[in-house]
MOPAC internal coordinates of N, CA, C and O (Angstrom, degrees):
PM7 1SCF
backbone

  N    0.0000 0     0.00 0     0.00 0    0    0    0
  C    1.4348 1     0.00 0     0.00 0    1    0    0
  C    1.5276 1   110.73 1     0.00 0    2    1    0
  O    1.2310 1   121.12 1   140.95 1    3    2    1
  N    1.3234 1   115.47 1   -39.05 1    3    2    1
  C    1.4556 1   119.56 1   179.65 1    5    3    2
  C    1.5215 1   110.48 1   -64.04 1    6    5    3
  O    1.2310 1   120.48 1   140.24 1    7    6    5
  N    1.3388 1   116.69 1   -39.76 1    7    6    5
  C    1.4652 1   119.48 1   179.61 1    9    7    6
  C    1.5130 1   111.60 1   -63.40 1   10    9    7
  O    1.2310 1   120.15 1   142.22 1   11   10    9
  N    1.3336 1   117.33 1   -37.78 1   11   10    9
  C    1.4596 1   120.31 1   179.51 1   13   11   10
  C    1.5253 1   110.06 1   -64.27 1   14   13   11
  O    1.2310 1   120.06 1   138.43 1   15   14   13
  N    1.3266 1   117.48 1   -41.57 1   15   14   13
  C    1.4609 1   121.10 1   178.88 1   17   15   14
  C    1.5237 1   110.41 1   -64.98 1   18   17   15
  O    1.2310 1   120.35 1   137.62 1   19   18   17
  N    1.3256 1   116.93 1   -42.38 1   19   18   17
  C    1.4646 1   120.21 1   179.80 1   21   19   18
  C    1.5165 1   110.86 1   -65.24 1   22   21   19
  O    1.2310 1   119.83 1   139.59 1   23   22   21
  N    1.3249 1   117.93 1   -40.41 1   23   22   21
  C    1.4613 1   121.20 1  -179.80 1   25   23   22
  C    1.5184 1   110.47 1   -63.35 1   26   25   23
  O    1.2310 1   120.59 1   135.30 1   27   26   25
  N    1.3234 1   116.48 1   -44.70 1   27   26   25
  C    1.4609 1   120.39 1  -177.95 1   29   27   26
  C    1.5235 1   110.91 1   -66.35 1   30   29   27
  O    1.2310 1   120.01 1   140.06 1   31   30   29
  N    1.3274 1   117.59 1   -39.94 1   31   30   29
  C    1.4599 1   120.60 1  -174.67 1   33   31   30
  C    1.5274 1   113.17 1   -75.88 1   34   33   31
  O    1.2310 1   119.54 1   140.69 1   35   34   33
  N    1.3234 1   118.49 1   -39.31 1   35   34   33
  C    1.4571 1   119.49 1  -172.53 1   37   35   34
  C    1.5200 1   114.46 1  -109.96 1   38   37   35
  O    1.2310 1   119.23 1   165.13 1   39   38   37
  N    1.2776 1   119.07 1   -14.87 1   39   38   37
  C    1.4581 1   120.75 1  -178.31 1   41   39   38
  C    1.5048 1   110.66 1    98.31 1   42   41   39
  O    1.2310 1   120.81 1   -34.12 1   43   42   41
  N    1.3220 1   116.06 1   145.88 1   43   42   41
  C    1.4514 1   119.64 1  -172.07 1   45   43   42
  C    1.5253 1   113.87 1   -79.78 1   46   45   43
  O    1.2310 1   118.52 1   155.94 1   47   46   45
  N    1.3252 1   120.43 1   -24.06 1   47   46   45
  C    1.4515 1   120.49 1  -173.49 1   49   47   46
  C    1.5268 1   111.81 1   -69.89 1   50   49   47
  O    1.2310 1   119.92 1   140.21 1   51   50   49
  N    1.3332 1   117.77 1   -39.79 1   51   50   49
  C    1.4567 1   119.97 1  -179.93 1   53   51   50
  C    1.5299 1   110.47 1   -66.17 1   54   53   51
  O    1.2310 1   120.28 1   135.31 1   55   54   53
  N    1.3195 1   117.07 1   -44.69 1   55   54   53
  C    1.4540 1   120.01 1  -176.72 1   57   55   54
  C    1.5190 1   112.22 1   -71.31 1   58   57   55
  O    1.2310 1   119.44 1   146.92 1   59   58   57
  N    1.3185 1   118.68 1   -33.08 1   59   58   57
  C    1.4522 1   119.15 1   179.68 1   61   59   58
  C    1.5204 1   110.87 1   -66.73 1   62   61   59
  O    1.2310 1   120.15 1   145.85 1   63   62   61
  N    1.3223 1   117.32 1   -34.15 1   63   62   61
  C    1.4607 1   119.27 1   175.85 1   65   63   62
  C    1.5221 1   110.53 1   -71.29 1   66   65   63
  O    1.2310 1   120.10 1   140.51 1   67   66   65
  N    1.3216 1   117.41 1   -39.49 1   67   66   65
  C    1.4645 1   120.66 1  -178.02 1   69   67   66
  C    1.5238 1   110.78 1   -69.56 1   70   69   67
  O    1.2310 1   120.25 1   138.22 1   71   70   69
  N    1.3359 1   117.12 1   -41.78 1   71   70   69
  C    1.4570 1   119.48 1  -179.68 1   73   71   70
  C    1.5233 1   111.91 1   -76.87 1   74   73   71
  O    1.2310 1   120.37 1   160.23 1   75   74   73
  N    1.3151 1   116.89 1   -19.77 1   75   74   73
  C    1.4467 1   119.93 1   179.33 1   77   75   74
  C    1.5171 1   112.42 1   -70.33 1   78   77   75
  O    1.2310 1   120.11 1   158.10 1   79   78   77
  N    1.3050 1   117.39 1   -21.90 1   79   78   77
  C    1.4576 1   119.52 1  -178.61 1   81   79   78
  C    1.5169 1   110.53 1   -79.74 1   82   81   79
  O    1.2310 1   119.80 1    78.61 1   83   82   81
  N    1.3063 1   118.00 1  -101.39 1   83   82   81
  C    1.4519 1   118.94 1  -176.39 1   85   83   82
  C    1.5077 1   114.53 1  -113.70 1   86   85   83
  O    1.2310 1   120.80 1   169.82 1   87   86   85
  N    1.3441 1   116.08 1   -10.18 1   87   86   85
  C    1.4542 1   119.19 1  -175.68 1   89   87   86
  C    1.5193 1   112.53 1   -66.55 1   90   89   87
  O    1.2310 1   119.97 1   150.69 1   91   90   89
  N    1.3124 1   117.66 1   -29.31 1   91   90   89
  C    1.4560 1   120.97 1  -179.36 1   93   91   90
  C    1.5110 1   112.84 1   -66.98 1   94   93   91
  O    1.2310 1   120.23 1   160.03 1   95   94   93
  N    1.3155 1   117.17 1   -19.97 1   95   94   93
  C    1.4632 1   121.27 1   178.20 1   97   95   94
  C    1.5215 1   110.90 1  -105.65 1   98   97   95
  O    1.2310 1   120.31 1   142.57 1   99   98   97
  N    1.3274 1   117.00 1   -37.43 1   99   98   97
  C    1.4646 1   120.21 1  -177.79 1  101   99   98
  C    1.5216 1   113.08 1   -68.72 1  102  101   99
  O    1.2310 1   120.28 1   137.12 1  103  102  101
  N    1.3170 1   117.07 1   -42.88 1  103  102  101
  C    1.4635 1   120.41 1  -178.16 1  105  103  102
  C    1.5301 1   112.57 1   -62.28 1  106  105  103
  O    1.2310 1   118.54 1   129.50 1  107  106  105
  N    1.3371 1   120.39 1   -50.50 1  107  106  105
  C    1.4657 1   118.89 1   175.89 1  109  107  106
  C    1.5263 1   112.66 1   -64.93 1  110  109  107
  O    1.2310 1   120.27 1   147.31 1  111  110  109
  N    1.3185 1   117.08 1   -32.69 1  111  110  109
  C    1.4628 1   119.64 1   178.93 1  113  111  110
  C    1.5142 1   112.99 1   -63.98 1  114  113  111
  O    1.2310 1   120.82 1   138.54 1  115  114  113
  N    1.3211 1   116.04 1   -41.46 1  115  114  113
  C    1.4712 1   120.14 1   178.81 1  117  115  114
  C    1.5223 1   110.69 1   -68.28 1  118  117  115
  O    1.2310 1   120.46 1   137.42 1  119  118  117
  N    1.3291 1   116.73 1   -42.58 1  119  118  117
  C    1.4647 1   119.82 1   179.39 1  121  119  118
  C    1.5279 1   111.00 1   -63.59 1  122  121  119
  O    1.2310 1   120.40 1   136.23 1  123  122  121
  N    1.3142 1   116.84 1   -43.77 1  123  122  121
  C    1.4607 1   119.30 1  -178.87 1  125  123  122
  C    1.5195 1   112.34 1   -73.32 1  126  125  123
  O    1.2310 1   119.94 1   152.45 1  127  126  125
  N    1.3139 1   117.72 1   -27.55 1  127  126  125
  C    1.4629 1   119.84 1   173.87 1  129  127  126
  C    1.5237 1   110.21 1   -64.78 1  130  129  127
  O    1.2310 1   120.80 1   139.44 1  131  130  129
  N    1.3380 1   116.07 1   -40.56 1  131  130  129
  C    1.4712 1   119.82 1   176.75 1  133  131  130
  C    1.5227 1   110.82 1   -65.05 1  134  133  131
  O    1.2310 1   120.32 1   140.95 1  135  134  133
  N    1.3318 1   116.99 1   -39.05 1  135  134  133
  C    1.4620 1   119.79 1   177.39 1  137  135  134
  C    1.5289 1   111.67 1   -68.47 1  138  137  135
  O    1.2310 1   120.56 1   147.15 1  139  138  137
  N    1.3216 1   116.53 1   -32.85 1  139  138  137
  C    1.4648 1   119.54 1   179.07 1  141  139  138
  C    1.5212 1   111.46 1   -68.64 1  142  141  139
  O    1.2310 1   120.29 1   149.86 1  143  142  141
  N    1.3186 1   117.05 1   -30.14 1  143  142  141
  C    1.4676 1   120.13 1   178.17 1  145  143  142
  C    1.5243 1   112.03 1   -70.51 1  146  145  143
  O    1.2310 1   120.35 1   157.71 1  147  146  145
  N    1.3284 1   116.93 1   -22.29 1  147  146  145
  C    1.4651 1   121.10 1   179.01 1  149  147  146
  C    1.5204 1   110.83 1   -75.84 1  150  149  147
  O    1.2310 1   119.71 1   160.48 1  151  150  149
  N    1.3167 1   118.15 1   -19.52 1  151  150  149
  C    1.4669 1   124.50 1  -179.85 1  153  151  150
  C    1.5281 1   110.96 1    66.33 1  154  153  151
  O    1.2310 1   121.27 1  -114.29 1  155  154  153
  N    1.3422 1   115.18 1    65.71 1  155  154  153
  C    1.4600 1   121.75 1   178.89 1  157  155  154
  C    1.5207 1   110.44 1   -77.37 1  158  157  155
  O    1.2310 1   120.47 1   -21.18 1  159  158  157
  N    1.3188 1   116.70 1   158.82 1  159  158  157
  C    1.4638 1   121.24 1   178.80 1  161  159  158
  C    1.5284 1   109.87 1   -77.33 1  162  161  159
  O    1.2310 1   121.02 1   -12.45 1  163  162  161
  N    1.3332 1   115.65 1   167.55 1  163  162  161
  C    1.4641 1   120.04 1  -178.81 1  165  163  162
  C    1.5220 1   111.33 1   -68.90 1  166  165  163
  O    1.2310 1   119.66 1   150.44 1  167  166  165
  N    1.3196 1   118.26 1   -29.56 1  167  166  165
  C    1.4620 1   120.05 1   177.99 1  169  167  166
  C    1.5224 1   111.50 1   -65.40 1  170  169  167
  O    1.2310 1   120.18 1   141.87 1  171  170  169
  N    1.3045 1   117.26 1   -38.13 1  171  170  169
  C    1.4701 1   120.60 1   178.15 1  173  171  170
  C    1.5197 1   110.22 1   -68.95 1  174  173  171
  O    1.2310 1   119.98 1   141.23 1  175  174  173
  N    1.3315 1   117.64 1   -38.77 1  175  174  173
  C    1.4638 1   120.04 1   177.27 1  177  175  174
  C    1.5222 1   110.65 1   -64.44 1  178  177  175
  O    1.2310 1   120.33 1   141.50 1  179  178  177
  N    1.3309 1   116.97 1   -38.50 1  179  178  177
  C    1.4692 1   119.97 1   177.35 1  181  179  178
  C    1.5258 1   110.53 1   -64.79 1  182  181  179
  O    1.2310 1   120.24 1   142.19 1  183  182  181
  N    1.3320 1   117.15 1   -37.81 1  183  182  181
  C    1.4638 1   120.43 1   177.58 1  185  183  182
  C    1.5295 1   110.98 1   -66.62 1  186  185  183
  O    1.2310 1   120.09 1   143.16 1  187  186  185
  N    1.3242 1   117.43 1   -36.84 1  187  186  185
  C    1.4698 1   120.99 1   176.73 1  189  187  186
  C    1.5262 1   110.21 1   -64.53 1  190  189  187
  O    1.2310 1   120.46 1   139.68 1  191  190  189
  N    1.3215 1   116.73 1   -40.32 1  191  190  189
  C    1.4676 1   120.78 1   179.02 1  193  191  190
  C    1.5229 1   110.94 1   -64.55 1  194  193  191
  O    1.2310 1   120.22 1   134.12 1  195  194  193
  N    1.3271 1   117.18 1   -45.88 1  195  194  193
  C    1.4698 1   120.76 1  -179.95 1  197  195  194
  C    1.5263 1   110.79 1   -63.74 1  198  197  195
  O    1.2310 1   120.41 1   138.31 1  199  198  197
  N    1.3306 1   116.81 1   -41.69 1  199  198  197
  C    1.4563 1   120.48 1   178.36 1  201  199  198
  C    1.5288 1   111.23 1   -63.49 1  202  201  199
  O    1.2310 1   120.54 1   138.74 1  203  202  201
  N    1.3144 1   116.57 1   -41.26 1  203  202  201
  C    1.4626 1   120.03 1   177.46 1  205  203  202
  C    1.5150 1   112.99 1   -64.58 1  206  205  203
  O    1.2310 1   120.29 1   141.19 1  207  206  205
  N    1.3320 1   117.05 1   -38.81 1  207  206  205
  C    1.4657 1   120.41 1   177.66 1  209  207  206
  C    1.5235 1   111.12 1   -65.98 1  210  209  207
  O    1.2310 1   120.49 1   137.99 1  211  210  209
  N    1.3291 1   116.67 1   -42.01 1  211  210  209
  C    1.4615 1   119.58 1   177.92 1  213  211  210
  C    1.5266 1   111.56 1   -66.47 1  214  213  211
  O    1.2310 1   120.49 1   140.74 1  215  214  213
  N    1.3203 1   116.66 1   -39.26 1  215  214  213
  C    1.4634 1   119.83 1   178.18 1  217  215  214
  C    1.5230 1   111.26 1   -65.96 1  218  217  215
  O    1.2310 1   120.49 1   141.28 1  219  218  217
  N    1.3313 1   116.67 1   -38.72 1  219  218  217
  C    1.4663 1   120.17 1   178.15 1  221  219  218
  C    1.5166 1   111.08 1   -62.91 1  222  221  219
  O    1.2310 1   120.57 1   133.42 1  223  222  221
  N    1.3284 1   116.52 1   -46.58 1  223  222  221
  C    1.4627 1   118.89 1  -179.27 1  225  223  222
  C    1.5239 1   111.65 1   -67.16 1  226  225  223
  O    1.2310 1   119.90 1   146.78 1  227  226  225
  N    1.3275 1   117.79 1   -33.22 1  227  226  225
  C    1.4567 1   120.13 1   176.48 1  229  227  226
  C    1.5133 1   112.91 1   -71.81 1  230  229  227
  O    1.2310 1   120.57 1   144.09 1  231  230  229
  N    1.3227 1   116.52 1   -35.91 1  231  230  229
  C    1.4577 1   120.16 1  -178.45 1  233  231  230
  C    1.5273 1   112.62 1   -72.73 1  234  233  231
  O    1.2310 1   119.88 1   155.38 1  235  234  233
  N    1.3160 1   117.84 1   -24.62 1  235  234  233
  C    1.4633 1   120.37 1   178.94 1  237  235  234
  C    1.5239 1   110.45 1   -63.18 1  238  237  235
  O    1.2310 1   120.09 1   143.84 1  239  238  237
  N    1.3276 1   117.44 1   -36.16 1  239  238  237
  C    1.4569 1   121.07 1  -176.05 1  241  239  238
  C    1.5275 1   113.45 1   -85.83 1  242  241  239
  O    1.2310 1   119.74 1   165.24 1  243  242  241
  N    1.3391 1   118.10 1   -14.76 1  243  242  241
  C    1.4636 1   121.20 1  -179.45 1  245  243  242
  C    1.5235 1   109.36 1   -82.58 1  246  245  243
  O    1.2310 1   120.61 1   -42.82 1  247  246  245
  N    1.3218 1   116.43 1   137.18 1  247  246  245
  C    1.4649 1   120.36 1  -173.29 1  249  247  246
  C    1.5267 1   112.89 1   -66.23 1  250  249  247
  O    1.2310 1   119.85 1   134.40 1  251  250  249
  N    1.3385 1   117.90 1   -45.60 1  251  250  249
  C    1.4567 1   120.21 1  -177.20 1  253  251  250
  C    1.5268 1   112.48 1   -86.81 1  254  253  251
  O    1.2310 1   120.11 1   144.05 1  255  254  253
  N    1.3148 1   117.39 1   -35.95 1  255  254  253
  C    1.4660 1   119.52 1  -177.30 1  257  255  254
  C    1.5258 1   113.27 1   -77.33 1  258  257  255
  O    1.2310 1   120.37 1   171.65 1  259  258  257
  N    1.3148 1   116.91 1    -8.35 1  259  258  257
  C    1.4644 1   120.77 1   179.35 1  261  259  258
  C    1.5346 1   111.65 1   -58.56 1  262  261  259
  O    1.2310 1   120.60 1   150.25 1  263  262  261
  N    1.3311 1   116.46 1   -29.75 1  263  262  261
  C    1.4620 1   120.45 1  -179.47 1  265  263  262
  C    1.5277 1   112.53 1   -71.04 1  266  265  263
  O    1.2310 1   120.07 1   161.11 1  267  266  265
  N    1.3191 1   117.47 1   -18.89 1  267  266  265
  C    1.4570 1   121.28 1  -175.16 1  269  267  266
  C    1.5252 1   112.69 1  -108.43 1  270  269  267
  O    1.2310 1   119.97 1  -158.89 1  271  270  269
  N    1.3120 1   117.65 1    21.11 1  271  270  269
  C    1.4608 1   121.59 1  -176.58 1  273  271  270
  C    1.5296 1   111.55 1   -66.80 1  274  273  271
  O    1.2310 1   120.35 1   163.80 1  275  274  273
  N    1.3156 1   116.93 1   -16.20 1  275  274  273
  C    1.4615 1   120.75 1   179.01 1  277  275  274
  C    1.5296 1   112.09 1   -67.85 1  278  277  275
  O    1.2310 1   119.71 1   150.28 1  279  278  277
  N    1.3253 1   118.15 1   -29.72 1  279  278  277
  C    1.4674 1   121.12 1  -177.71 1  281  279  278
  C    1.5216 1   112.60 1   -62.84 1  282  281  279
  O    1.2310 1   118.53 1   122.09 1  283  282  281
  N    1.3345 1   120.40 1   -57.91 1  283  282  281
  C    1.4668 1   117.67 1  -179.06 1  285  283  282
  C    1.5247 1   113.51 1   -70.07 1  286  285  283
  O    1.2310 1   120.05 1   150.84 1  287  286  285
  N    1.3335 1   117.51 1   -29.16 1  287  286  285
  C    1.4597 1   118.23 1   178.73 1  289  287  286
  C    1.5251 1   111.36 1   -69.04 1  290  289  287
  O    1.2310 1   119.92 1   146.19 1  291  290  289
  N    1.3256 1   117.76 1   -33.81 1  291  290  289
  C    1.4641 1   120.07 1   175.11 1  293  291  290
  C    1.5218 1   111.27 1   -71.96 1  294  293  291
  O    1.2310 1   120.28 1   147.18 1  295  294  293
  N    1.3330 1   117.07 1   -32.82 1  295  294  293
  C    1.4628 1   120.31 1   174.41 1  297  295  294
  C    1.5239 1   109.51 1   -60.99 1  298  297  295
  O    1.2310 1   120.61 1   136.30 1  299  298  297
  N    1.3151 1   116.43 1   -43.70 1  299  298  297
  C    1.4671 1   120.76 1   179.27 1  301  299  298
  C    1.5215 1   110.47 1   -64.85 1  302  301  299
  O    1.2310 1   119.93 1   135.58 1  303  302  301
  N    1.3112 1   117.75 1   -44.42 1  303  302  301
  C    1.4610 1   121.16 1  -178.79 1  305  303  302
  C    1.5198 1   111.62 1   -62.77 1  306  305  303
  O    1.2310 1   120.28 1   131.65 1  307  306  305
  N    1.3151 1   117.08 1   -48.35 1  307  306  305
  C    1.4592 1   120.67 1  -178.10 1  309  307  306
  C    1.5244 1   110.61 1   -68.89 1  310  309  307
  O    1.2310 1   120.00 1   141.29 1  311  310  309
  N    1.3306 1   117.60 1   -38.71 1  311  310  309
  C    1.4698 1   120.42 1   177.50 1  313  311  310
  C    1.5203 1   111.25 1   -64.20 1  314  313  311
  O    1.2310 1   120.48 1   140.47 1  315  314  313
  N    1.3121 1   116.69 1   -39.53 1  315  314  313
  C    1.4608 1   120.12 1   177.30 1  317  315  314
  C    1.5175 1   112.07 1   -63.96 1  318  317  315
  O    1.2310 1   120.68 1   139.60 1  319  318  317
  N    1.3321 1   116.31 1   -40.40 1  319  318  317
  C    1.4675 1   119.17 1   177.71 1  321  319  318
  C    1.5222 1   110.99 1   -66.17 1  322  321  319
  O    1.2310 1   119.96 1   140.25 1  323  322  321
  N    1.3331 1   117.69 1   -39.75 1  323  322  321
  C    1.4644 1   120.59 1   177.48 1  325  323  322
  C    1.5199 1   111.59 1   -65.39 1  326  325  323
  O    1.2310 1   120.47 1   141.98 1  327  326  325
  N    1.3262 1   116.72 1   -38.02 1  327  326  325
  C    1.4623 1   120.64 1   178.20 1  329  327  326
  C    1.5166 1   112.08 1   -65.80 1  330  329  327
  O    1.2310 1   120.41 1   141.98 1  331  330  329
  N    1.3193 1   116.82 1   -38.02 1  331  330  329
  C    1.4627 1   120.88 1   176.25 1  333  331  330
  C    1.5111 1   110.57 1   -66.12 1  334  333  331
  O    1.2310 1   120.38 1   136.99 1  335  334  333
  N    1.3197 1   116.88 1   -43.01 1  335  334  333
  C    1.4746 1   120.29 1   178.37 1  337  335  334
  C    1.5196 1   111.15 1   -62.84 1  338  337  335
  O    1.2310 1   120.85 1   140.15 1  339  338  337
  N    1.3498 1   115.97 1   -39.85 1  339  338  337
  C    1.4641 1   119.77 1   178.69 1  341  339  338
  C    1.5169 1   111.86 1   -66.31 1  342  341  339
  O    1.2310 1   119.89 1   144.14 1  343  342  341
  N    1.3233 1   117.81 1   -35.86 1  343  342  341
  C    1.4671 1   119.87 1  -179.00 1  345  343  342
  C    1.5233 1   112.18 1   -75.46 1  346  345  343
  O    1.2310 1   119.99 1   155.24 1  347  346  345
  N    1.3297 1   117.62 1   -24.76 1  347  346  345
  C    1.4753 1   120.66 1   176.91 1  349  347  346
  C    1.5067 1   110.58 1   -70.59 1  350  349  347
  O    1.2310 1   120.36 1   141.55 1  351  350  349
  N    1.3221 1   116.92 1   -38.45 1  351  350  349
  C    1.4561 1   120.92 1  -179.96 1  353  351  350
  C    1.4795 1   108.57 1   -67.06 1  354  353  351
  O    1.2310 1   120.10 1   180.00 1  355  354  353

């Protein structure tokens, strides 16, 4: 929802260039690092992964949100890596 408000207010071209650099990976990484410090269960991590996959597939078909598809896909990637690390321990 926040991304939709930002896109409407500032225009999609500026944000697509900004998120295309490192923000698409840094922003989900910081959020998931904070969630990892809370010590969530594996079921919640699986729900985060499923939600990220659904958001990614939905964002591919949306005309304006297509530029930001890197955000949920990085959430899924980082969450999957954290889940693997948690299962190894």
